[in-house]
MIKEDO-502652 format. One record per residue: z, y, x of N, C-alpha, C in turn. Coordinates in steps of 0.001 Angstrom, whole numbers. Atoms other than C-alpha are relative to their C-alpha. Last residue first. Layout:
<nodes>
n.w_n.v_n.u_ca.w_ca.v_ca.u_c.w_c.v_c.u
Z_Y_X_Z_Y_X_Z_Y_X
...
</nodes>
This chain:
<nodes>
n.w_n.v_n.u_ca.w_ca.v_ca.u_c.w_c.v_c.u
251_552_1328_151880_56232_127887_-841_-1243_2
1429_-186_288_151598_58217_131103_-377_-588_-1347
198_-1413_317_155400_58466_131103_-1461_294_-337
-596_-259_1304_155681_54672_130926_-232_1450_-434
832_620_1017_153235_54161_133801_521_277_-1414
1258_-736_54_155092_56656_135983_-897_-543_-1107
-294_-1271_667_158450_55071_135139_-1270_839_-146
-203_282_1420_157061_51642_136020_290_1257_-787
1343_223_558_155750_52985_139336_84_-310_-1487
633_-1314_133_159237_54325_139997_-1399_-120_-564
-686_-750_1064_160803_50953_139243_-645_1363_-217
439_535_1294_158214_49055_141270_648_764_-1150
1412_-332_185_158811_51291_144289_-492_-475_-1361
175_-1436_258_162595_51166_143999_-1457_345_-277
639_-596_-1165_162782_47370_143641_-347_1450_-308
1287_529_-396_165069_46578_140729_-508_663_1267
20_966_-1099_168069_47833_138778_-1423_-493_267
1272_691_201_168083_51019_136720_-203_-926_1197
479_842_-1089_171682_52253_136436_-1318_-660_-396
868_1055_507_172540_55192_134159_-539_-787_1190
915_686_-907_175476_57375_135202_-758_-1113_-706
1305_-670_46_177155_59945_132925_-1048_-651_898
556_-14_1352_180153_57742_132136_-1402_591_-48
-299_-1183_802_180893_57019_135790_-740_-17_-1333
-893_340_1106_180877_53508_137232_271_1172_-931
652_983_856_177880_53821_139580_823_-317_-1254
1026_-634_811_179279_57035_141041_-597_-965_-1007
-574_-416_1273_182410_55240_142208_-1040_638_-918
345_-1385_285_180413_53487_144927_498_378_-1392
581_-179_1323_182088_50323_146155_-226_1486_-269
-950_-271_1076_182699_50156_149890_-748_196_-1318
-616_1228_496_180858_48570_152839_991_206_-1124
-1445_-131_-146_180174_51851_154653_744_-1212_-532
-411_297_-1367_176548_50795_155120_1513_69_172
782_-609_-1064_175998_50707_151371_556_-369_1357
-452_-1291_-528_177558_48298_148880_-942_518_1078
-508_123_-1362_175619_45566_147034_394_1368_538
-1271_-708_-143_175304_46348_143337_596_-159_1398
-1157_789_434_171640_45391_143304_1252_851_150
404_1402_108_168127_46777_143840_1133_-863_-542
-624_829_-1030_169101_50333_143062_-401_-1450_-223
908_1124_-225_167626_53233_141136_528_-802_1168
-43_629_-1320_170473_55485_139993_-954_-1185_26
727_1267_56_170009_57898_137092_-62_-564_1409
388_537_-1302_172632_60641_136835_-698_-1337_-228
330_1429_2_172992_62750_133697_-443_-409_1393
-221_467_1368_174682_66126_133167_-285_-1495_-123
1142_-216_885_174940_66699_136914_302_-548_-1398
-240_-1173_836_178367_66877_138586_-1157_302_-940
-825_377_1140_178142_63313_139922_250_1167_-944
840_483_1096_175238_64382_142137_810_-329_-1248
-809_-50_1228_177479_66511_144337_-772_-478_-1223
725_-732_1032_175745_65437_147576_767_-95_-1321
944_783_791_178270_64276_150134_-703_913_-994
763_-817_949_180251_65890_152965_-1047_-852_-719
1410_-77_-350_182479_63180_154501_-730_879_-1015
242_-1184_-807_186124_64034_153829_-1440_143_454
-634_-1207_544_186977_60541_152609_-185_1179_957
948_-1108_-103_184443_58019_153961_599_1300_-535
400_-229_-1401_187040_55353_154786_-1010_1131_160
1340_503_-307_188491_55778_151275_-350_275_1453
-97_1313_-640_192259_56187_150994_-1360_-564_398
-482_-106_-1379_192007_59939_150375_89_-1335_730
-827_1159_-347_189872_59261_147259_452_68_1462
-1151_213_891_188432_62333_145528_986_-1051_463
-657_-1233_424_185769_63982_147689_1337_-250_-677
-139_-853_-1180_184385_61065_149726_718_1299_-325
-1249_365_-671_185100_58880_146708_228_846_1244
-1042_-995_252_182320_60808_144930_1326_-311_679
-1220_633_497_179736_58529_146628_1095_1045_-206
-216_-519_1357_176369_60304_146918_1289_-549_-605
132_-1461_-27_175877_59993_150710_136_626_-1382
-1215_-657_-485_177303_56447_150614_-86_1522_-75
-1269_619_373_174518_55112_148402_1190_828_469
-1097_-612_-760_170946_56378_148355_1316_-598_-464
-376_750_-1185_168164_54045_147176_1054_633_867
906_1106_-333_166570_56472_144763_425_-626_1313
-408_504_-1316_169067_58767_143041_-817_-1243_307
564_1331_-205_167449_60655_140145_308_-433_1430
157_307_-1427_169581_63625_139076_-494_-1432_111
60_1392_-469_169118_64881_135523_-111_-24_1522
-5_972_1099_169980_68065_133603_88_-1436_505
1212_818_63_170971_70276_136539_106_-1047_-1099
889_-667_955_173491_73136_136378_-1289_-798_-224
-740_-197_1249_176327_71157_138015_-849_675_-1073
-61_1239_777_173879_69948_140653_684_193_-1350
941_-12_1126_173016_73452_141850_123_-1235_-892
-597_-743_1115_176037_74006_144119_-874_-17_-1246
-1173_692_530_174863_71235_146455_635_716_-1190
191_425_1381_171383_72706_146838_1258_-576_-637
758_-969_790_171350_74750_150042_-91_-367_-1478
-781_-1224_159_174140_72890_151852_-711_1035_-868
-1195_174_817_172453_69543_151221_726_1316_-249
-1104_596_-739_169070_70587_152573_1249_-6_-871
-1188_-814_-235_166363_71334_150023_1024_-790_804
-961_776_-777_162791_70053_149773_1178_888_372
-934_639_936_160853_71720_146939_991_-909_722
-734_-983_799_159035_74284_149099_1033_-631_-922
-1214_-400_-715_158046_71678_151679_884_905_-867
-22_-1362_-518_155588_70274_149137_1325_316_681
-940_-764_812_155530_66493_148797_135_1387_631
504_-1318_420_152392_65279_150538_897_694_-1016
484_164_1372_153485_61596_150727_-488_1316_-600
1131_920_-72_153747_61879_154525_-608_-207_-1385
1129_-771_-514_155939_64941_153976_-1243_-866_89
493_-825_1100_158204_62832_151787_-1172_870_435
619_857_1011_158565_60190_154492_-605_824_-1130
1239_549_-551_159185_62723_157269_-731_-829_-1054
980_-1086_-69_161746_64668_155237_-1356_-511_479
499_-237_1350_163569_61443_154377_-1055_1108_-13
771_1155_455_163889_60431_158042_-622_262_-1374
1265_-434_570_164966_63914_159178_-862_-1110_-562
2_-1375_504_167660_62553_161490_-1383_400_-512
100_-947_-1104_167283_58794_161784_23_1403_-582
-421_615_-1260_168043_55765_159671_-241_858_1225
976_749_-784_167935_57110_156155_574_-469_1318
710_935_872_170056_59869_154636_-1089_-691_806
29_1343_-565_172171_61338_157425_-601_-1011_-964
330_65_-1437_171524_65039_156827_-92_-1404_572
-1246_54_-772_171433_64643_152997_-340_-172_1480
9_851_-1195_168153_65739_151424_1344_82_710
-1202_-294_-783_168001_67065_147856_95_-991_1158
-488_1141_-775_164542_67117_146254_1198_450_830
-391_-303_-1369_163456_69491_143485_526_-1269_669
-282_1159_-853_161602_69136_140185_311_481_1412
-221_-520_-1350_161684_71823_137466_460_-1153_895
-1305_329_-578_160290_70012_134411_87_605_1405
-939_-1107_69_157389_71797_132727_1384_-274_548
-547_-89_1359_155212_68831_131886_1103_1046_-112
1077_-435_890_153089_69257_135021_484_156_-1439
247_-1414_-260_156307_69050_137057_-1079_567_-901
-1056_-750_672_157176_65734_135403_-185_1501_209
161_163_1450_153830_64247_136395_1039_825_-750
1155_-786_438_154025_65671_139930_-180_-66_-1518
-349_-1415_-16_157556_64358_140476_-1129_878_-488
-935_-224_1102_156516_60874_139405_393_1466_-86
784_39_1236_153516_61001_141713_882_247_-1214
753_-1256_95_155744_62103_144611_-820_62_-1284
-964_-1054_330_158109_59218_143910_-704_1346_-128
-278_117_1435_155204_56762_143848_974_1077_-455
1200_-466_704_154099_58024_147253_185_-78_-1518
139_-1450_-55_157631_57767_148666_-1221_530_-752
227_-550_1338_158271_54216_147420_-329_1483_15
1201_-805_-200_157980_52393_150725_-442_642_-1313
963_407_1023_160608_49937_149417_-1349_697_160
179_1444_-102_162660_50228_152614_-1051_-498_-989
770_308_-1203_162147_53999_152717_-307_-1490_85
1364_-493_228_163246_54481_149105_-886_-338_1196
654_917_921_166272_52268_149722_-1425_424_-318
685_1028_-765_167102_54406_152762_-714_-1005_-902
-839_656_-995_167850_57342_150512_-775_-1101_695
501_1205_-658_166074_59867_148310_999_-551_1011
-774_236_-1224_167876_62264_145936_-502_-1290_647
206_1348_-528_165544_63658_143268_739_-121_1325
-155_52_-1457_166795_66730_141406_-125_-1457_421
-215_1305_-632_165481_67230_137873_150_191_1503
-146_-70_-1452_165482_70234_135536_357_-1371_549
606_-1257_-452_164351_70751_131939_48_127_1516
-825_-863_-833_164961_67183_130793_-751_1279_349
-714_-949_850_163327_65426_127856_909_938_790
976_-884_633_160716_63672_130019_646_1012_-935
727_-850_-942_163379_62288_132343_-924_983_-711
-929_-1001_-537_165742_60983_129653_-747_980_912
-325_-935_1085_162899_59232_127825_913_1110_492
1164_-867_189_161647_57665_131059_261_1034_-1086
-7_-983_-1077_165155_56340_131763_-1165_971_-158
-1169_-873_174_165415_54621_128394_-12_1113_1043
284_-907_1106_161858_53239_128613_1146_974_-217
921_-1053_-412_162526_51773_132060_-219_1032_-1100
1385_412_-167_165538_49807_130812_-867_1198_390
946_-499_989_169223_50595_131315_-1400_-513_324
1399_172_-348_172236_49075_133087_-920_438_-1128
852_40_1187_175722_50471_132521_-1462_-59_423
1387_-219_-373_178308_49699_135183_-872_-178_-1229
896_1113_265_181778_50033_133734_-1417_369_407
1195_-296_767_184668_52213_134835_-860_-1227_-144
-68_397_1398_187609_52431_137231_-1286_371_-719
736_-886_890_187392_52487_141005_-18_-548_-1418
1382_-217_-373_190070_50361_142665_-678_939_-977
991_678_803_193775_50788_142098_-1396_282_485
-85_1454_-53_196512_51553_144635_-1050_-728_-789
-1167_470_731_197189_55177_143863_-3_-1516_-144
-1203_-609_-552_194930_56745_146449_1245_-540_-664
-187_-1415_217_192159_54405_145521_1313_468_563
-1196_-359_726_191396_51027_146968_142_1496_-98
333_-709_1214_187809_50224_147903_1208_445_-778
-1070_166_970_189068_47645_150382_-325_649_-1321
505_691_1173_185805_47317_152263_1046_-143_-1085
1294_-528_412_186315_49801_155068_-506_-642_-1276
-164_-1244_727_189984_49080_155320_-1320_507_-533
-269_244_1408_189308_45450_156196_66_1296_-793
-1349_357_389_187694_46345_159505_160_-185_-1482
-387_1328_-486_184153_46216_160796_1340_-449_-534
454_1047_893_182643_49038_158756_438_-1382_417
-47_-349_1421_182918_51636_161492_-582_-1123_-837
529_1199_666_183400_50035_164915_51_168_-1508
-728_326_1220_185549_53053_165920_-437_-1264_-695
-1049_978_-234_184530_53330_169569_701_-495_-1263
234_862_-1152_181226_55166_169630_1013_-1132_115
1268_711_151_181319_56652_166130_-171_-1022_1120
-173_977_1068_185001_57520_166386_-1263_-813_-222
-830_1093_-527_184447_59156_169763_204_-1079_-1048
881_861_-779_181591_61194_168265_781_-1176_575
182_-430_-1376_184014_62538_165686_-949_-952_714
-547_901_-1007_183620_61888_161996_-257_584_1379
-1409_-357_-183_183069_64024_158906_687_-945_989
-775_1168_411_179789_62204_158198_1499_234_133
491_410_1317_177646_65354_158228_727_-1235_-518
-596_-885_995_179798_66643_161100_-414_-409_-1407
-1418_358_116_178801_63600_163144_694_861_-1054
-83_1276_711_175114_64214_162425_1457_-431_-194
316_-269_1403_175410_67880_163420_114_-1282_-827
-1155_-681_592_177169_66902_166649_-232_290_-1481
-1044_1020_143_174396_64427_167451_1244_597_-648
342_769_1195_171834_67161_166772_1027_-1098_-248
-260_-878_1142_173597_69383_169310_-302_-734_-1304
-1454_12_210_173707_66471_171783_386_929_-1145
-480_1293_487_169983_65878_171395_1483_-13_-276
339_98_1419_169084_69572_171670_485_-1318_-587
-798_-940_791_171004_69853_174950_-288_-122_-1482
-1418_351_-51_169598_66700_176535_848_897_-873
-199_1223_785_166047_67342_175383_1478_-380_-44
271_-299_1410_166082_70929_176629_275_-1210_-881
-1120_-796_494_167766_69966_179911_-174_336_-1483
-1165_871_163_165237_67213_180495_1199_734_-564
253_875_1151_162352_69589_179862_1199_-909_-256
-27_-782_1237_163754_72251_182191_-161_-896_-1216
-1346_-553_186_164632_69886_185045_94_733_-1332
-883_1079_450_161425_67890_184678_1411_514_-268
388_354_1370_159392_71093_184889_905_-1093_-555
-556_-947_973_161280_72369_187923_-319_-376_-1439
1087_-293_930_160570_69292_190053_554_867_-1130
213_-1446_-88_162926_69144_193029_-1213_427_-833
1364_-221_-471_162483_65352_193046_-308_1466_251
224_834_-1181_166232_64660_192829_-1375_241_605
-781_-543_-1115_166769_67620_190502_-262_-792_1281
604_-1265_-423_163934_66475_188278_734_636_1154
1169_358_-804_165308_62938_188189_-693_1254_515
-514_460_-1279_168632_64352_186990_-1134_-413_943
-455_-1170_-760_166818_66313_184282_537_-413_1376
1188_-722_-470_164940_63197_183128_413_1201_853
601_804_-1067_168167_61167_182934_-1220_711_589
-857_-137_-1180_169855_63956_180953_-598_-771_1179
216_-1328_-571_166921_64031_178548_822_230_1251
1299_58_-675_167101_60259_178034_-341_1351_627
-137_721_-1274_170824_60595_177323_-1331_-28_758
-646_-911_-929_170140_63235_174649_151_-652_1378
1019_-1002_-315_167687_60904_172932_554_1014_1005
858_614_-1009_170314_58194_173184_-1147_928_385
-734_40_-1265_172727_60496_171362_-845_-605_1113
-98_-1363_-537_170250_61318_168594_673_4_1367
1353_-380_-397_169408_57637_168083_3_1401_609
301_659_-1270_173125_56831_168117_-1396_341_485
-759_-652_-1069_173924_59389_165425_-387_-583_1354
522_-1362_-189_171148_58170_163119_699_740_1136
1214_-39_-806_172258_54565_163905_-617_1396_88
-93_-1032_-1033_175788_55140_162617_-1255_105_857
-224_-1302_637_175414_53278_159325_-16_1133_1011
1254_-588_443_173877_50346_161221_165_1364_-629
640_518_1195_177156_49590_162970_-1256_763_-388
264_-1111_911_178180_50331_166546_-831_-505_-1169
-1126_-159_921_179818_47501_168517_-196_1120_-1014
-217_1107_943_176388_46442_169916_1228_178_-897
627_-187_1310_175636_49890_171355_307_-1131_-982
-396_-1266_617_177893_50243_174411_-514_129_-1432
-1383_79_456_177656_46581_175416_453_1275_-705
-126_991_1078_173873_46689_175579_1404_16_-581
730_-507_1153_173740_49922_177585_91_-936_-1192
-859_-981_671_176472_48609_179888_-694_588_-1224
-994_731_802_174368_45555_180729_865_971_-798
740_653_1083_171476_47740_181862_948_-759_-923
306_-1043_972_173901_49881_183844_-790_-561_-1176
-1227_-264_749_175250_46773_185594_-256_1061_-1085
-296_1152_851_171748_45706_186610_1230_254_-870
995_64_1079_170815_49167_187890_324_-1130_-971
-312_-1096_921_174059_49470_189838_-973_-4_-1173
-1111_466_825_173380_46035_191342_419_1078_-1005
543_926_1003_169980_47217_192557_1104_-488_-937
797_-838_914_171681_50163_194290_-618_-864_-1107
-925_-650_940_174319_47831_195771_-759_848_-1022
-471_1020_940_171566_45719_197291_953_577_-1025
1057_191_1001_169993_48829_198823_409_-1042_-1040
-593_476_1266_173318_49567_200541_-1054_-144_-1099
-428_1399_-117_172373_49942_204190_585_-572_-1292
957_796_-776_170321_53162_204197_354_-1479_5
1161_430_781_172289_54752_201346_-951_-910_758
899_651_-960_175587_54810_203296_-1243_-514_-722
-482_-109_-1372_178187_57096_201719_-982_-579_1003
-10_-1413_-413_176367_57641_198420_385_139_1476
1398_-366_-271_175639_53921_198063_-77_1435_517
440_741_-1182_179349_53092_198428_-1434_359_378
-629_-631_-1166_180334_55850_196006_-455_-697_1284
669_-1271_-239_177845_54537_193465_559_720_1210
1264_311_-678_179225_51028_193832_-774_1277_314
-324_468_-1351_182695_52344_193021_-1266_-330_786
-393_-1158_-803_181404_54344_190029_293_-403_1443
1208_-793_-244_179581_51318_188643_308_1204_884
787_715_-1001_182698_49156_189069_-1272_775_350
-687_-149_-1287_184796_51754_187243_-798_-682_1111
179_-1384_-435_182266_51918_184400_645_226_1372
1393_-111_-427_182206_48120_184148_-291_1416_510
96_623_-1316_186011_48073_184041_-1421_80_558
-640_-906_-968_185963_50569_181168_-82_-565_1417
913_-1123_-230_183448_48464_179246_560_977_1033
1140_505_-777_185629_45386_179704_-981_1131_311
-473_214_-1371_188718_47282_178550_-1140_-472_894
-88_-1304_-637_186884_48563_175454_461_-117_1460
1309_-633_-143_185830_45062_174463_64_1329_761
69_-654_-1293_189134_43344_175133_-1286_763_250
-1269_-420_-618_188703_40984_172203_-223_624_1371
-671_1154_-586_185218_40951_170632_1255_491_706
-1209_-272_-778_183199_43265_168421_593_-1296_540
-298_1251_-698_179664_43260_167025_1161_272_959
-593_-98_-1344_179408_46098_164502_309_-1376_583
-1450_-233_25_177134_45221_161555_520_142_1430
-244_-1442_25_173371_45662_161956_1488_317_-25
-774_-488_1147_173076_42027_163041_234_1504_73
-1404_315_-256_170290_41473_165593_803_571_-1164
71_1100_-965_166541_41304_164903_1383_-421_465
-620_1204_542_167040_43357_161742_-79_-1189_931
1044_946_371_164530_46014_162815_565_-1272_-613
796_-593_1069_167166_48746_162833_-1043_-974_-531
-853_-129_1179_169555_46568_164821_-790_573_-1179
-209_1340_548_166804_45532_167253_887_36_-1240
1235_460_636_165738_49145_167771_213_-1353_-683
120_-813_1214_169332_50188_168480_-1250_-391_-781
-947_563_965_169589_47250_170915_-37_787_-1311
552_1284_441_166417_48394_172683_918_-645_-1032
1047_-281_978_167754_51951_172766_-638_-1289_-510
-655_-463_1217_170955_50811_174476_-1015_274_-1097
-510_1177_726_168875_48804_176940_734_404_-1278
1051_972_323_166810_51831_177960_548_-1164_-817
765_-521_1132_169549_54447_177744_-1063_-1001_-430
-792_281_1210_171760_52272_179969_-682_564_-1244
-64_1436_282_169008_52210_182600_801_-299_-1259
1291_505_457_168222_55923_182448_47_-1465_-372
223_-457_1370_171873_56995_182604_-1321_-542_-544
-1052_520_881_172573_54866_185673_-276_377_-1453
206_1433_173_169237_55485_187441_1055_-597_-940
1263_286_676_169306_59221_186898_-157_-1486_-275
-174_-305_1423_172986_59559_187767_-1267_-327_-793
-902_1001_579_172412_57768_191067_195_235_-1498
716_1275_64_169401_59913_191899_856_-1083_-653
903_-69_1151_171330_63057_190970_-837_-1269_-132
-772_57_1245_174177_62137_193309_-927_-9_-1207
-504_1356_126_171802_61373_196181_778_-175_-1303
1095_846_462_169913_64630_195628_456_-1449_-168
318_-312_1393_173177_66597_195858_-1097_-916_-543
-1038_507_909_174393_64853_199024_-343_246_-1478
-1112_-950_22_171050_65529_200715_1060_-568_-937
-516_-557_1244_169005_62418_201225_1013_1091_291
235_-1448_-14_166782_61223_204070_410_620_-1328
-1315_-641_-160_168328_57742_204472_-108_1530_-77
-867_598_-1011_165333_55828_203144_1356_675_37
-647_-1020_-823_163213_58263_201153_900_-568_1084
927_-718_-870_160733_55776_199736_704_916_993
646_908_-948_163154_53228_198301_-860_758_1007
-1036_539_-889_165371_55863_196701_-616_-895_1063
-379_-1062_-931_162356_57711_195294_1044_-495_999
1101_-188_-946_160997_54503_193763_340_1069_1039
41_1159_-887_164379_53714_192201_-1095_165_1058
-1137_-120_-916_164687_57234_190794_23_-1150_999
343_-1059_-948_161184_56981_189328_1121_179_1022
1006_531_-915_162093_53627_187767_-420_1041_1033
-638_949_-913_165313_54990_186266_-993_-538_1020
-851_-751_-929_163541_58009_184790_644_-928_1019
874_-724_-920_160807_55837_183287_819_769_1034
521_951_-985_163384_53459_181799_-883_699_1024
-1068_378_-918_165216_56339_180108_-482_-933_1091
-326_-1176_-815_162030_57725_178610_1087_-295_1008
1059_-127_-1006_160980_54247_177480_244_1207_904
-235_962_-1067_164338_53815_175779_-1041_79_1092
-1162_-485_-751_163889_56991_173789_265_-904_1188
525_-1037_-885_160429_55672_172888_1121_702_775
700_608_-1138_161997_52483_171545_-509_1057_970
-989_663_-852_164498_54373_169385_-669_-610_1230
-714_-1044_-716_161770_56676_168060_1021_-615_950
877_-468_-1063_159662_53639_167177_673_1094_832
93_1028_-1029_162530_52027_165265_-868_468_1164
-1248_51_-780_163256_55258_163408_-43_-1034_1119
-88_-1055_-1005_159527_55600_162503_1324_-22_769
-479_587_-1258_159394_52226_160745_132_1041_1100
-1313_590_261_159168_53756_157258_599_-621_1253
-985_-1071_-23_156345_55964_158524_1407_-538_-238
-257_-597_1302_154386_52798_159253_1054_1097_120
-1401_52_431_153366_52175_162860_169_719_-1326
-395_1216_712_149651_51494_163201_1420_8_-543
890_382_1096_148036_54799_164125_595_-1118_-851
148_-1097_957_150742_56438_166228_-819_-411_-1217
-1266_-204_703_151685_53165_167909_-148_1068_-1082
-171_1115_938_148067_52363_168775_1272_176_-822
978_-115_1077_147595_55806_170305_144_-1084_-1045
-337_-1115_870_150830_55734_172290_-947_117_-1174
-1240_317_713_150194_52253_173685_362_1111_-989
273_1092_950_146574_53021_174536_1245_-317_-821
804_-537_1097_147398_56393_176093_-278_-1065_-1056
-841_-804_883_150216_54879_178150_-757_544_-1188
-909_908_715_147962_52170_179566_863_781_-993
769_812_944_145246_54675_180433_887_-923_-831
404_-869_1114_147643_57173_181987_-760_-801_-1049
-1172_-265_823_149192_54391_184097_-325_870_-1209
-347_1260_671_145812_53222_185339_1193_209_-937
947_168_1096_144812_56818_186052_254_-1295_-761
-343_-992_1018_147966_57312_188114_-914_-160_-1214
-1092_541_793_147342_54050_189960_431_973_-1102
336_1281_599_143938_55267_191129_1112_-524_-914
-245_-69_1449_144720_58945_191627_-198_-1350_-682
923_862_752_145089_58957_195399_401_13_-1476
1146_324_-855_146624_61437_197877_-1014_-901_-691
737_1128_568_149156_63174_195648_-1267_-224_820
-620_1242_-446_151441_65362_197770_-737_-1230_-521
618_448_-1266_149072_68318_197339_604_-1307_513
-918_-15_-1136_150221_68571_193687_-675_-516_1271
529_-894_-1035_147314_69240_191336_864_18_1260
1123_682_-650_148220_66178_189237_-647_863_1083
-547_1024_-891_151592_67811_188498_-1119_-707_764
-541_-667_-1185_149875_70886_187094_533_-1013_1006
1100_-508_-814_147777_68769_184752_482_662_1273
626_1149_-657_150815_66864_183534_-1134_462_915
-932_500_-1016_152696_70103_182855_-597_-1186_752
9_-910_-1143_149689_71649_181091_906_-515_1122
1295_141_-651_149292_68613_178835_-88_901_1233
-15_1237_-768_153027_68634_178090_-1323_-211_746
-891_-157_-1141_152949_72287_177080_24_-1230_875
707_-853_-949_149928_71685_174849_830_209_1265
1043_827_-616_151730_68779_173205_-799_803_1023
-650_908_-947_154779_70967_172634_-1015_-888_702
-422_-787_-1156_152685_73709_171060_623_-892_1063
1200_-380_-752_150956_71193_168787_356_808_1243
517_1176_-691_154257_69643_167704_-1197_360_871
-917_294_-1093_155694_73057_166900_-442_-1198_808
314_-954_-1068_152604_73910_164845_902_-229_1206
1297_408_-553_153146_70730_162827_-411_918_1150
-165_1136_-912_156851_71531_162425_-1325_-431_621
574_-348_-1302_156231_75005_160993_25_-1166_983
1215_-786_184_156734_74294_157267_-686_307_1324
1146_853_355_159176_71457_157955_-1307_779_-92
410_-184_1388_161480_73939_159765_-1180_-914_-310
-1185_-151_836_163502_73341_162953_-342_179_-1477
-343_1293_587_160406_71975_164698_1216_86_-924
796_197_1206_159282_75580_165199_281_-1345_-667
-425_-949_1025_162115_76227_167644_-745_-239_-1310
-1282_476_494_161344_73071_169605_528_906_-1108
236_1176_828_157717_74124_169915_1275_-531_-616
581_-479_1257_158687_77587_171136_-256_-1166_-949
-1049_-708_738_160991_76028_173736_-514_512_-1344
-963_987_502_158369_73525_174851_1075_676_-849
630_685_1133_155736_76269_175084_934_-1053_-597
14_-953_1121_158048_78347_177287_-595_-648_-1241
-1373_-91_494_158687_75319_179509_83_951_-1193
-283_1212_767_154945_74719_179854_1393_59_-616
720_-147_1261_154411_78324_180936_254_-1207_-902
-728_-1010_770_157113_77909_183572_-657_204_-1364
-1235_629_479_155519_74673_184774_802_976_-866
410_837_1138_152171_76498_184971_1205_-731_-581
327_-907_1097_153800_79158_187169_-400_-796_-1252
-1259_-455_587_155410_76453_189323_-234_970_-1160
-598_1147_687_152007_74860_189896_1302_408_-678
721_199_1243_150447_78222_190696_591_-1161_-803
-356_-1090_890_153130_78972_193282_-679_-152_-1352
-1339_266_524_152718_75523_194837_417_1090_-982
80_1037_1039_148964_76137_195180_1363_-266_-641
</nodes>
């Protein structure tokens, strides 16, 4: 039986890897999801065949509760709230690992090998801080706590002392697990606090990075639990999640031209430099904001030969994706070449814009990553920016004094005409003025993104 269980685990791991590979492309993502779900179903089934399981009562209760929560979440959660749900589910993965580690510690007494003891401790520490860190990320995204960095004097020193205390308690538990149950509970409590303190100084602009990092943490916690339980499936799955999460985190950091250390400890947007807006020569951005009416923008759009739509968080907040797709369809039927440019950190989680546009049935063929379309802006008649801000700010290319200088941005300013849909002149997450809004070739259309796009659709229909 054990051989068959391990064989099924191996098959599950292969399906997970194939699923992860297919998730790299929007065109194959659905198939990747199906393969991954099949792999998970096989892994759960194999685990239930374990001879160590003597009763299924509590297991069935847990499966029922989880199925209800997962099903309700999948049906009711809006696509615009997907980042919040992902953050919470990351936390659930961390909490599950910590709880399994706690149960194993209580059940095994003093019967631990040194390796299993270390992995149990790592599982409970990483799992607990992943849980509370993910809850704080959710709260920041949901607006339940301020999205700005929350800083206080001695913050880094306090966090360092907490880490040292956790390590000291871990050593004590490692040396005498039978008589240090209280220390084990204290490690859990301290790790929960550390998760909160690690995420509150990180601003909303960095939530895509933090979601990816917490996803990686949850994978590490699962892998450590797998080592402690000697469960090959958990080891493989956790390793896959941990590795893919940290790779995605690196990609997100590169997209903002920042290091992970800067994201974690830099409190981006908290200081005066982030809001100064001063140029390299001491002056702020020069130019005048020019507001236009719906009819003006509609005329520009219908007289263009090529259009690139750049979505941002403003589109998600206004839930304007369906109206945007309708606008693109109308212009496409009139002979306008319509494409979409997606910045890696547009929105509040990796792939946020892709998910929203896919939900609105926008064809995968017209979705382009930044590196694939950036050279095309200079040959484009009109760029329509919908709720994007920092990812289209030319200051990242021209202003060495800007806090986002060096960050790869979409070259929308090189188009013949730029139309920006924005609710107000409030700055983006970086807290700086956007030079794009002041350029001669920029037309500003103020208002709710969904209503503005619907107005453009109505105007074009006549």
